[in-house]
SEFIZA-3560 file (N, C-alpha, C; in Angstrom, 3 decimals):
REM SEFIZA-3560
<numar><xx>106.593</xx><yy>86.277</yy><zz>105.942</zz><atom>N</atom></numar>
<numar><xx>106.484</xx><yy>85.202</yy><zz>106.593</zz><atom>CA</atom></numar>
<numar><xx>104.902</xx><yy>85.064</yy><zz>106.689</zz><atom>C</atom></numar>
<numar><xx>104.186</xx><yy>85.729</yy><zz>107.337</zz><atom>N</atom></numar>
<numar><xx>102.823</xx><yy>85.417</yy><zz>107.965</zz><atom>CA</atom></numar>
<numar><xx>101.799</xx><yy>85.653</yy><zz>106.371</zz><atom>C</atom></numar>
<numar><xx>102.046</xx><yy>86.335</yy><zz>105.614</zz><atom>N</atom></numar>
<numar><xx>101.579</xx><yy>86.543</yy><zz>104.090</zz><atom>CA</atom></numar>
<numar><xx>101.625</xx><yy>84.984</yy><zz>103.607</zz><atom>C</atom></numar>
<numar><xx>102.838</xx><yy>84.559</yy><zz>103.469</zz><atom>N</atom></numar>
<numar><xx>102.866</xx><yy>83.361</yy><zz>102.808</zz><atom>CA</atom></numar>
<numar><xx>102.143</xx><yy>82.175</yy><zz>103.602</zz><atom>C</atom></numar>
<numar><xx>102.032</xx><yy>82.052</yy><zz>105.077</zz><atom>N</atom></numar>
<numar><xx>101.469</xx><yy>81.115</yy><zz>105.677</zz><atom>CA</atom></numar>
<numar><xx>100.049</xx><yy>81.092</yy><zz>105.358</zz><atom>C</atom></numar>
<numar><xx>98.914</xx><yy>82.530</yy><zz>104.990</zz><atom>N</atom></numar>
<numar><xx>97.964</xx><yy>82.561</yy><zz>105.272</zz><atom>CA</atom></numar>
<numar><xx>97.870</xx><yy>82.232</yy><zz>103.387</zz><atom>C</atom></numar>
<numar><xx>98.360</xx><yy>82.646</yy><zz>102.374</zz><atom>N</atom></numar>
<numar><xx>98.361</xx><yy>82.224</yy><zz>101.072</zz><atom>CA</atom></numar>
<numar><xx>98.414</xx><yy>80.678</yy><zz>101.114</zz><atom>C</atom></numar>
<numar><xx>99.214</xx><yy>79.987</yy><zz>101.740</zz><atom>N</atom></numar>
<numar><xx>99.271</xx><yy>78.664</yy><zz>101.446</zz><atom>CA</atom></numar>
<numar><xx>98.155</xx><yy>78.181</yy><zz>102.397</zz><atom>C</atom></numar>
<numar><xx>97.476</xx><yy>78.267</yy><zz>103.735</zz><atom>N</atom></numar>
<numar><xx>96.514</xx><yy>78.158</yy><zz>104.273</zz><atom>CA</atom></numar>
<numar><xx>95.299</xx><yy>78.112</yy><zz>103.209</zz><atom>C</atom></numar>
<numar><xx>95.095</xx><yy>79.408</yy><zz>102.530</zz><atom>N</atom></numar>
<numar><xx>93.823</xx><yy>79.578</yy><zz>101.544</zz><atom>CA</atom></numar>
<numar><xx>94.085</xx><yy>78.255</yy><zz>100.384</zz><atom>C</atom></numar>
<numar><xx>95.048</xx><yy>78.066</yy><zz>99.840</zz><atom>N</atom></numar>
<numar><xx>95.376</xx><yy>77.008</yy><zz>98.948</zz><atom>CA</atom></numar>
<numar><xx>95.140</xx><yy>75.635</yy><zz>99.367</zz><atom>C</atom></numar>
<numar><xx>95.618</xx><yy>75.465</yy><zz>100.367</zz><atom>N</atom></numar>
<numar><xx>95.306</xx><yy>73.987</yy><zz>101.658</zz><atom>CA</atom></numar>
<numar><xx>93.664</xx><yy>74.168</yy><zz>101.505</zz><atom>C</atom></numar>
<numar><xx>92.847</xx><yy>75.173</yy><zz>102.150</zz><atom>N</atom></numar>
<numar><xx>91.247</xx><yy>74.637</yy><zz>102.092</zz><atom>CA</atom></numar>
<numar><xx>91.126</xx><yy>74.611</yy><zz>100.583</zz><atom>C</atom></numar>
<numar><xx>91.320</xx><yy>75.381</yy><zz>99.438</zz><atom>N</atom></numar>
<numar><xx>90.866</xx><yy>75.111</yy><zz>98.262</zz><atom>CA</atom></numar>
<numar><xx>91.217</xx><yy>73.950</yy><zz>97.748</zz><atom>C</atom></numar>
<numar><xx>92.313</xx><yy>73.269</yy><zz>98.079</zz><atom>N</atom></numar>
<numar><xx>92.509</xx><yy>71.873</yy><zz>97.334</zz><atom>CA</atom></numar>
<numar><xx>91.649</xx><yy>70.817</yy><zz>98.220</zz><atom>C</atom></numar>
<numar><xx>92.357</xx><yy>70.754</yy><zz>99.408</zz><atom>N</atom></numar>
<numar><xx>92.247</xx><yy>69.392</yy><zz>100.615</zz><atom>CA</atom></numar>
<numar><xx>90.889</xx><yy>69.741</yy><zz>101.032</zz><atom>C</atom></numar>
<numar><xx>90.182</xx><yy>70.913</yy><zz>100.969</zz><atom>N</atom></numar>
<numar><xx>88.940</xx><yy>71.043</yy><zz>101.996</zz><atom>CA</atom></numar>
<numar><xx>87.904</xx><yy>70.753</yy><zz>100.953</zz><atom>C</atom></numar>
<numar><xx>88.015</xx><yy>71.279</yy><zz>99.623</zz><atom>N</atom></numar>
<numar><xx>87.380</xx><yy>70.991</yy><zz>98.842</zz><atom>CA</atom></numar>
<numar><xx>86.593</xx><yy>69.604</yy><zz>98.371</zz><atom>C</atom></numar>
<numar><xx>88.021</xx><yy>68.984</yy><zz>98.169</zz><atom>N</atom></numar>
<numar><xx>87.733</xx><yy>67.723</yy><zz>97.435</zz><atom>CA</atom></numar>
<numar><xx>87.220</xx><yy>66.829</yy><zz>98.697</zz><atom>C</atom></numar>
<numar><xx>87.631</xx><yy>66.969</yy><zz>99.733</zz><atom>N</atom></numar>
<numar><xx>87.056</xx><yy>66.543</yy><zz>100.964</zz><atom>CA</atom></numar>
<numar><xx>85.604</xx><yy>66.576</yy><zz>101.171</zz><atom>C</atom></numar>
<numar><xx>84.568</xx><yy>67.558</yy><zz>100.981</zz><atom>N</atom></numar>
<numar><xx>83.760</xx><yy>67.597</yy><zz>100.989</zz><atom>CA</atom></numar>
<numar><xx>83.009</xx><yy>67.235</yy><zz>99.844</zz><atom>C</atom></numar>
<numar><xx>83.577</xx><yy>67.308</yy><zz>98.865</zz><atom>N</atom></numar>
<numar><xx>82.914</xx><yy>66.785</yy><zz>97.961</zz><atom>CA</atom></numar>
<numar><xx>82.513</xx><yy>65.201</yy><zz>97.584</zz><atom>C</atom></numar>
<numar><xx>83.911</xx><yy>64.600</yy><zz>98.573</zz><atom>N</atom></numar>
<numar><xx>83.659</xx><yy>62.945</yy><zz>98.801</zz><atom>CA</atom></numar>
<numar><xx>83.118</xx><yy>62.423</yy><zz>99.692</zz><atom>C</atom></numar>
<numar><xx>82.597</xx><yy>63.513</yy><zz>100.777</zz><atom>N</atom></numar>
<numar><xx>81.363</xx><yy>62.474</yy><zz>101.898</zz><atom>CA</atom></numar>
<numar><xx>80.006</xx><yy>62.343</yy><zz>101.262</zz><atom>C</atom></numar>
<numar><xx>79.241</xx><yy>62.026</yy><zz>102.289</zz><atom>N</atom></numar>
<numar><xx>78.367</xx><yy>61.308</yy><zz>101.775</zz><atom>CA</atom></numar>
<numar><xx>76.917</xx><yy>62.320</yy><zz>102.463</zz><atom>C</atom></numar>
<numar><xx>77.803</xx><yy>63.106</yy><zz>103.298</zz><atom>N</atom></numar>
<numar><xx>76.176</xx><yy>63.179</yy><zz>104.259</zz><atom>CA</atom></numar>
<numar><xx>75.931</xx><yy>65.067</yy><zz>103.811</zz><atom>C</atom></numar>
<numar><xx>76.503</xx><yy>65.391</yy><zz>102.729</zz><atom>N</atom></numar>
<numar><xx>75.833</xx><yy>66.325</yy><zz>101.944</zz><atom>CA</atom></numar>
<numar><xx>74.133</xx><yy>66.191</yy><zz>101.659</zz><atom>C</atom></numar>
<numar><xx>74.425</xx><yy>64.927</yy><zz>101.172</zz><atom>N</atom></numar>
<numar><xx>73.094</xx><yy>64.390</yy><zz>100.545</zz><atom>CA</atom></numar>
<numar><xx>71.690</xx><yy>64.114</yy><zz>101.413</zz><atom>C</atom></numar>
<numar><xx>72.235</xx><yy>64.101</yy><zz>102.707</zz><atom>N</atom></numar>
<numar><xx>71.469</xx><yy>63.854</yy><zz>103.908</zz><atom>CA</atom></numar>
<numar><xx>70.922</xx><yy>65.092</yy><zz>104.244</zz><atom>C</atom></numar>
<numar><xx>72.087</xx><yy>65.840</yy><zz>104.335</zz><atom>N</atom></numar>
<numar><xx>71.648</xx><yy>67.240</yy><zz>105.252</zz><atom>CA</atom></numar>
<numar><xx>72.117</xx><yy>68.655</yy><zz>103.659</zz><atom>C</atom></numar>
<numar><xx>71.784</xx><yy>68.813</yy><zz>103.229</zz><atom>N</atom></numar>
<numar><xx>71.846</xx><yy>70.021</yy><zz>101.876</zz><atom>CA</atom></numar>
<numar><xx>71.843</xx><yy>71.621</yy><zz>102.866</zz><atom>C</atom></numar>
<numar><xx>71.328</xx><yy>71.707</yy><zz>103.336</zz><atom>N</atom></numar>
<numar><xx>71.642</xx><yy>72.673</yy><zz>104.266</zz><atom>CA</atom></numar>
<numar><xx>72.730</xx><yy>73.217</yy><zz>104.871</zz><atom>C</atom></numar>
<numar><xx>72.927</xx><yy>72.008</yy><zz>105.675</zz><atom>N</atom></numar>
<numar><xx>74.698</xx><yy>72.162</yy><zz>106.384</zz><atom>CA</atom></numar>
<numar><xx>76.040</xx><yy>72.085</yy><zz>105.471</zz><atom>C</atom></numar>
<numar><xx>75.741</xx><yy>71.142</yy><zz>104.154</zz><atom>N</atom></numar>
<numar><xx>76.402</xx><yy>71.437</yy><zz>103.293</zz><atom>CA</atom></numar>
<numar><xx>76.816</xx><yy>72.896</yy><zz>102.599</zz><atom>C</atom></numar>
<numar><xx>75.719</xx><yy>73.624</yy><zz>102.711</zz><atom>N</atom></numar>
<numar><xx>75.828</xx><yy>74.622</yy><zz>101.605</zz><atom>CA</atom></numar>
<numar><xx>76.438</xx><yy>75.670</yy><zz>103.005</zz><atom>C</atom></numar>
<numar><xx>75.984</xx><yy>75.722</yy><zz>104.344</zz><atom>N</atom></numar>
<numar><xx>76.770</xx><yy>76.288</yy><zz>105.141</zz><atom>CA</atom></numar>
<numar><xx>78.460</xx><yy>75.903</yy><zz>105.124</zz><atom>C</atom></numar>
<numar><xx>78.850</xx><yy>74.750</yy><zz>105.165</zz><atom>N</atom></numar>
<numar><xx>80.095</xx><yy>73.918</yy><zz>105.222</zz><atom>CA</atom></numar>
<numar><xx>80.467</xx><yy>74.668</yy><zz>103.850</zz><atom>C</atom></numar>
<numar><xx>80.187</xx><yy>74.801</yy><zz>102.857</zz><atom>N</atom></numar>
<numar><xx>81.062</xx><yy>75.261</yy><zz>101.229</zz><atom>CA</atom></numar>
<numar><xx>81.202</xx><yy>76.564</yy><zz>101.576</zz><atom>C</atom></numar>
<numar><xx>79.914</xx><yy>77.352</yy><zz>102.020</zz><atom>N</atom></numar>
<numar><xx>80.144</xx><yy>78.685</yy><zz>102.335</zz><atom>CA</atom></numar>
<numar><xx>81.457</xx><yy>78.952</yy><zz>103.520</zz><atom>C</atom></numar>
<numar><xx>81.112</xx><yy>78.639</yy><zz>104.561</zz><atom>N</atom></numar>
<numar><xx>82.749</xx><yy>79.148</yy><zz>105.451</zz><atom>CA</atom></numar>
<numar><xx>83.783</xx><yy>78.513</yy><zz>104.677</zz><atom>C</atom></numar>
<numar><xx>84.059</xx><yy>77.431</yy><zz>104.383</zz><atom>N</atom></numar>
<numar><xx>84.949</xx><yy>77.029</yy><zz>103.401</zz><atom>CA</atom></numar>
<numar><xx>86.000</xx><yy>78.088</yy><zz>102.237</zz><atom>C</atom></numar>
<numar><xx>84.790</xx><yy>78.337</yy><zz>101.639</zz><atom>N</atom></numar>
<numar><xx>85.234</xx><yy>79.553</yy><zz>100.470</zz><atom>CA</atom></numar>
<numar><xx>85.276</xx><yy>80.678</yy><zz>101.529</zz><atom>C</atom></numar>
<numar><xx>84.627</xx><yy>81.312</yy><zz>102.308</zz><atom>N</atom></numar>
<numar><xx>84.715</xx><yy>82.666</yy><zz>103.131</zz><atom>CA</atom></numar>
<numar><xx>86.235</xx><yy>82.358</yy><zz>103.650</zz><atom>C</atom></numar>
<numar><xx>86.516</xx><yy>81.169</yy><zz>104.501</zz><atom>N</atom></numar>
<numar><xx>87.860</xx><yy>81.556</yy><zz>104.878</zz><atom>CA</atom></numar>
<numar><xx>88.830</xx><yy>81.665</yy><zz>104.121</zz><atom>C</atom></numar>
<numar><xx>88.987</xx><yy>80.969</yy><zz>103.083</zz><atom>N</atom></numar>
<numar><xx>89.888</xx><yy>80.735</yy><zz>101.820</zz><atom>CA</atom></numar>
<numar><xx>89.499</xx><yy>82.372</yy><zz>101.438</zz><atom>C</atom></numar>
<numar><xx>88.804</xx><yy>83.067</yy><zz>100.960</zz><atom>N</atom></numar>
<numar><xx>88.592</xx><yy>84.585</yy><zz>100.378</zz><atom>CA</atom></numar>
<numar><xx>89.227</xx><yy>85.362</yy><zz>101.368</zz><atom>C</atom></numar>
<numar><xx>89.141</xx><yy>85.186</yy><zz>102.902</zz><atom>N</atom></numar>
<numar><xx>89.626</xx><yy>86.104</yy><zz>104.004</zz><atom>CA</atom></numar>
<numar><xx>91.040</xx><yy>85.773</yy><zz>104.141</zz><atom>C</atom></numar>
<numar><xx>91.508</xx><yy>84.863</yy><zz>103.738</zz><atom>N</atom></numar>
<numar><xx>93.219</xx><yy>84.588</yy><zz>103.953</zz><atom>CA</atom></numar>
<numar><xx>93.564</xx><yy>84.823</yy><zz>103.037</zz><atom>C</atom></numar>
<numar><xx>93.118</xx><yy>84.938</yy><zz>102.259</zz><atom>N</atom></numar>
<numar><xx>93.911</xx><yy>85.755</yy><zz>100.349</zz><atom>CA</atom></numar>
<numar><xx>93.960</xx><yy>86.996</yy><zz>101.044</zz><atom>C</atom></numar>
<numar><xx>92.882</xx><yy>87.633</yy><zz>101.226</zz><atom>N</atom></numar>
<numar><xx>92.516</xx><yy>89.000</yy><zz>101.973</zz><atom>CA</atom></numar>
<numar><xx>93.719</xx><yy>89.570</yy><zz>103.021</zz><atom>C</atom></numar>
<numar><xx>93.785</xx><yy>88.838</yy><zz>103.731</zz><atom>N</atom></numar>
<numar><xx>95.012</xx><yy>89.326</yy><zz>105.152</zz><atom>CA</atom></numar>
<numar><xx>95.988</xx><yy>88.935</yy><zz>104.258</zz><atom>C</atom></numar>
<numar><xx>96.591</xx><yy>87.540</yy><zz>103.668</zz><atom>N</atom></numar>
<numar><xx>97.971</xx><yy>87.533</yy><zz>102.909</zz><atom>CA</atom></numar>
<numar><xx>98.132</xx><yy>89.001</yy><zz>102.162</zz><atom>C</atom></numar>
<numar><xx>97.214</xx><yy>89.310</yy><zz>101.448</zz><atom>N</atom></numar>
<numar><xx>97.640</xx><yy>90.352</yy><zz>100.682</zz><atom>CA</atom></numar>
<numar><xx>97.893</xx><yy>92.586</yy><zz>101.410</zz><atom>C</atom></numar>
<numar><xx>97.007</xx><yy>91.945</yy><zz>102.654</zz><atom>N</atom></numar>
<numar><xx>97.379</xx><yy>92.737</yy><zz>103.563</zz><atom>CA</atom></numar>
<numar><xx>98.511</xx><yy>93.296</yy><zz>103.951</zz><atom>C</atom></numar>
<numar><xx>98.754</xx><yy>91.723</yy><zz>105.019</zz><atom>N</atom></numar>
<numar><xx>100.209</xx><yy>91.555</yy><zz>105.180</zz><atom>CA</atom></numar>
<numar><xx>101.274</xx><yy>91.882</yy><zz>104.536</zz><atom>C</atom></numar>
<numar><xx>101.218</xx><yy>91.756</yy><zz>103.293</zz><atom>N</atom></numar>
<numar><xx>102.192</xx><yy>92.145</yy><zz>102.154</zz><atom>CA</atom></numar>
<numar><xx>102.617</xx><yy>93.402</yy><zz>101.988</zz><atom>C</atom></numar>
<numar><xx>101.014</xx><yy>94.095</yy><zz>102.332</zz><atom>N</atom></numar>
<numar><xx>101.216</xx><yy>95.515</yy><zz>101.940</zz><atom>CA</atom></numar>
<numar><xx>101.869</xx><yy>96.464</yy><zz>103.085</zz><atom>C</atom></numar>
<numar><xx>101.313</xx><yy>96.153</yy><zz>104.189</zz><atom>N</atom></numar>
<numar><xx>102.022</xx><yy>96.559</yy><zz>105.047</zz><atom>CA</atom></numar>
<numar><xx>103.331</xx><yy>96.404</yy><zz>105.691</zz><atom>C</atom></numar>
<numar><xx>103.719</xx><yy>94.972</yy><zz>105.515</zz><atom>N</atom></numar>
<numar><xx>105.169</xx><yy>94.697</yy><zz>105.539</zz><atom>CA</atom></numar>
<numar><xx>106.097</xx><yy>95.684</yy><zz>104.316</zz><atom>C</atom></numar>
<numar><xx>105.506</xx><yy>96.078</yy><zz>103.277</zz><atom>N</atom></numar>
<numar><xx>106.445</xx><yy>97.111</yy><zz>102.379</zz><atom>CA</atom></numar>
<numar><xx>106.135</xx><yy>98.310</yy><zz>102.716</zz><atom>C</atom></numar>
<numar><xx>104.779</xx><yy>98.994</yy><zz>103.555</zz><atom>N</atom></numar>
<numar><xx>105.094</xx><yy>100.163</yy><zz>103.801</zz><atom>CA</atom></numar>
<numar><xx>106.056</xx><yy>100.216</yy><zz>105.238</zz><atom>C</atom></numar>
<numar><xx>106.131</xx><yy>99.233</yy><zz>106.058</zz><atom>N</atom></numar>
<numar><xx>107.020</xx><yy>99.144</yy><zz>107.089</zz><atom>CA</atom></numar>
<numar><xx>108.172</xx><yy>99.667</yy><zz>106.755</zz><atom>C</atom></numar>
<numar><xx>108.768</xx><yy>98.705</yy><zz>105.524</zz><atom>N</atom></numar>
<numar><xx>110.007</xx><yy>98.277</yy><zz>105.427</zz><atom>CA</atom></numar>
<numar><xx>110.302</xx><yy>99.938</yy><zz>104.145</zz><atom>C</atom></numar>
<numar><xx>109.651</xx><yy>101.035</yy><zz>103.884</zz><atom>N</atom></numar>
<numar><xx>109.522</xx><yy>101.780</yy><zz>103.303</zz><atom>CA</atom></numar>
<numar><xx>109.895</xx><yy>102.940</yy><zz>104.493</zz><atom>C</atom></numar>
<numar><xx>108.946</xx><yy>102.724</yy><zz>105.441</zz><atom>N</atom></numar>
<numar><xx>108.985</xx><yy>103.578</yy><zz>106.259</zz><atom>CA</atom></numar>
<numar><xx>110.545</xx><yy>103.736</yy><zz>106.888</zz><atom>C</atom></numar>
<numar><xx>110.792</xx><yy>102.824</yy><zz>107.615</zz><atom>N</atom></numar>
<numar><xx>112.325</xx><yy>102.326</yy><zz>108.321</zz><atom>CA</atom></numar>
<numar><xx>113.508</xx><yy>102.882</yy><zz>107.121</zz><atom>C</atom></numar>
<numar><xx>112.947</xx><yy>102.442</yy><zz>105.871</zz><atom>N</atom></numar>
<numar><xx>114.342</xx><yy>103.417</yy><zz>104.974</zz><atom>CA</atom></numar>
<numar><xx>114.291</xx><yy>105.018</yy><zz>105.231</zz><atom>C</atom></numar>
<numar><xx>113.400</xx><yy>105.510</yy><zz>105.175</zz><atom>N</atom></numar>
<numar><xx>113.121</xx><yy>106.979</yy><zz>105.316</zz><atom>CA</atom></numar>
<numar><xx>113.612</xx><yy>107.495</yy><zz>107.001</zz><atom>C</atom></numar>
<numar><xx>113.556</xx><yy>106.572</yy><zz>107.488</zz><atom>N</atom></numar>
<numar><xx>113.837</xx><yy>107.165</yy><zz>108.839</zz><atom>CA</atom></numar>
<numar><xx>115.483</xx><yy>107.822</yy><zz>109.442</zz><atom>C</atom></numar>
<numar><xx>115.426</xx><yy>108.854</yy><zz>109.721</zz><atom>N</atom></numar>
<numar><xx>116.850</xx><yy>109.276</yy><zz>109.806</zz><atom>CA</atom></numar>
<numar><xx>117.772</xx><yy>108.653</yy><zz>110.985</zz><atom>C</atom></numar>
<numar><xx>117.915</xx><yy>108.023</yy><zz>111.437</zz><atom>N</atom></numar>
<numar><xx>118.817</xx><yy>107.090</yy><zz>112.534</zz><atom>CA</atom></numar>
<numar><xx>118.986</xx><yy>106.308</yy><zz>111.514</zz><atom>C</atom></numar>
<numar><xx>120.256</xx><yy>105.510</yy><zz>112.252</zz><atom>N</atom></numar>
<numar><xx>121.286</xx><yy>104.517</yy><zz>111.863</zz><atom>CA</atom></numar>
<numar><xx>120.280</xx><yy>103.177</yy><zz>111.943</zz><atom>C</atom></numar>
<numar><xx>119.928</xx><yy>102.998</yy><zz>113.220</zz><atom>N</atom></numar>
<numar><xx>118.932</xx><yy>101.935</yy><zz>113.340</zz><atom>CA</atom></numar>
<numar><xx>118.097</xx><yy>102.002</yy><zz>112.637</zz><atom>C</atom></numar>
<numar><xx>117.479</xx><yy>102.942</yy><zz>111.857</zz><atom>N</atom></numar>
<numar><xx>116.089</xx><yy>102.713</yy><zz>111.059</zz><atom>CA</atom></numar>
<numar><xx>114.851</xx><yy>102.951</yy><zz>112.347</zz><atom>C</atom></numar>
<numar><xx>114.984</xx><yy>103.537</yy><zz>113.474</zz><atom>N</atom></numar>
<numar><xx>114.113</xx><yy>103.614</yy><zz>114.527</zz><atom>CA</atom></numar>
<numar><xx>114.065</xx><yy>105.374</yy><zz>114.895</zz><atom>C</atom></numar>
<numar><xx>113.147</xx><yy>106.080</yy><zz>115.251</zz><atom>N</atom></numar>
<numar><xx>112.812</xx><yy>106.946</yy><zz>116.046</zz><atom>CA</atom></numar>
<numar><xx>113.610</xx><yy>107.438</yy><zz>117.054</zz><atom>C</atom></numar>
<numar><xx>113.767</xx><yy>108.223</yy><zz>117.718</zz><atom>N</atom></numar>
<numar><xx>114.764</xx><yy>108.294</yy><zz>118.514</zz><atom>CA</atom></numar>
<numar><xx>113.619</xx><yy>107.596</yy><zz>120.007</zz><atom>C</atom></numar>
<numar><xx>112.223</xx><yy>108.223</yy><zz>120.174</zz><atom>N</atom></numar>
<numar><xx>111.466</xx><yy>107.617</yy><zz>121.055</zz><atom>CA</atom></numar>
<numar><xx>111.149</xx><yy>106.289</yy><zz>120.984</zz><atom>C</atom></numar>
<numar><xx>111.366</xx><yy>105.721</yy><zz>120.135</zz><atom>N</atom></numar>
<numar><xx>111.227</xx><yy>104.152</yy><zz>120.186</zz><atom>CA</atom></numar>
<numar><xx>112.631</xx><yy>103.748</yy><zz>120.399</zz><atom>C</atom></numar>
<numar><xx>113.622</xx><yy>104.515</yy><zz>121.199</zz><atom>N</atom></numar>
<numar><xx>114.603</xx><yy>103.823</yy><zz>121.822</zz><atom>CA</atom></numar>
<numar><xx>114.588</xx><yy>104.578</yy><zz>123.517</zz><atom>C</atom></numar>
<numar><xx>113.835</xx><yy>104.649</yy><zz>123.652</zz><atom>N</atom></numar>
<numar><xx>113.338</xx><yy>105.347</yy><zz>125.116</zz><atom>CA</atom></numar>
<numar><xx>114.055</xx><yy>106.847</yy><zz>125.185</zz><atom>C</atom></numar>
<numar><xx>114.497</xx><yy>107.441</yy><zz>124.038</zz><atom>N</atom></numar>
<numar><xx>115.236</xx><yy>108.805</yy><zz>124.451</zz><atom>CA</atom></numar>
<numar><xx>113.782</xx><yy>110.167</yy><zz>123.369</zz><atom>C</atom></numar>
<numar><xx>113.502</xx><yy>110.914</yy><zz>124.359</zz><atom>N</atom></numar>
<numar><xx>112.455</xx><yy>111.911</yy><zz>123.573</zz><atom>CA</atom></numar>
<numar><xx>113.521</xx><yy>112.813</yy><zz>123.255</zz><atom>C</atom></numar>
<numar><xx>113.639</xx><yy>113.324</yy><zz>122.031</zz><atom>N</atom></numar>
<numar><xx>114.514</xx><yy>114.320</yy><zz>121.367</zz><atom>CA</atom></numar>
<numar><xx>113.803</xx><yy>114.917</yy><zz>120.209</zz><atom>C</atom></numar>
<numar><xx>113.664</xx><yy>116.262</yy><zz>120.246</zz><atom>N</atom></numar>
<numar><xx>113.027</xx><yy>116.669</yy><zz>119.232</zz><atom>CA</atom></numar>
<numar><xx>114.183</xx><yy>116.615</yy><zz>117.666</zz><atom>C</atom></numar>
<numar><xx>113.387</xx><yy>116.887</yy><zz>116.453</zz><atom>N</atom></numar>
<numar><xx>114.109</xx><yy>116.864</yy><zz>115.213</zz><atom>CA</atom></numar>
<numar><xx>114.921</xx><yy>118.100</yy><zz>114.925</zz><atom>C</atom></numar>
<numar><xx>115.070</xx><yy>118.629</yy><zz>115.559</zz><atom>N</atom></numar>
<numar><xx>115.792</xx><yy>120.067</yy><zz>115.483</zz><atom>CA</atom></numar>
<numar><xx>117.404</xx><yy>119.972</yy><zz>116.590</zz><atom>C</atom></numar>
<numar><xx>117.808</xx><yy>120.753</yy><zz>115.986</zz><atom>N</atom></numar>
<numar><xx>119.210</xx><yy>120.561</yy><zz>116.231</zz><atom>CA</atom></numar>
<numar><xx>119.019</xx><yy>121.331</yy><zz>118.085</zz><atom>C</atom></numar>
<numar><xx>120.441</xx><yy>120.653</yy><zz>118.857</zz><atom>N</atom></numar>
<numar><xx>119.875</xx><yy>121.327</yy><zz>120.162</zz><atom>CA</atom></numar>
<numar><xx>120.200</xx><yy>122.336</yy><zz>120.632</zz><atom>C</atom></numar>
<numar><xx>121.183</xx><yy>123.237</yy><zz>119.462</zz><atom>N</atom></numar>
<numar><xx>121.425</xx><yy>125.199</yy><zz>119.563</zz><atom>CA</atom></numar>
<numar><xx>120.127</xx><yy>125.844</yy><zz>119.538</zz><atom>C</atom></numar>
<numar><xx>118.952</xx><yy>125.564</yy><zz>119.551</zz><atom>N</atom></numar>
<numar><xx>117.923</xx><yy>126.015</yy><zz>119.061</zz><atom>CA</atom></numar>
<numar><xx>116.767</xx><yy>126.455</yy><zz>120.302</zz><atom>C</atom></numar>
//
């Protein structure tokens, strides 16, 4: 969900933001500010894509770890408020 939102935000920045920046007239009067705005737009889009990929990777890692947990609920004992060792009680 987070990854899809970040990627949609990057797509919105690259389509609507770039076309809006190309249509306005103030970059002709202040080219330094226009360059800064363009770099901020591009940097935000790149950061959004990178964070979307990272969110996807972390989601996959969490799902893989939960699949390997030894409990029925997919959580270790300590996450449910119980502190137990992973060995049998007779030891």
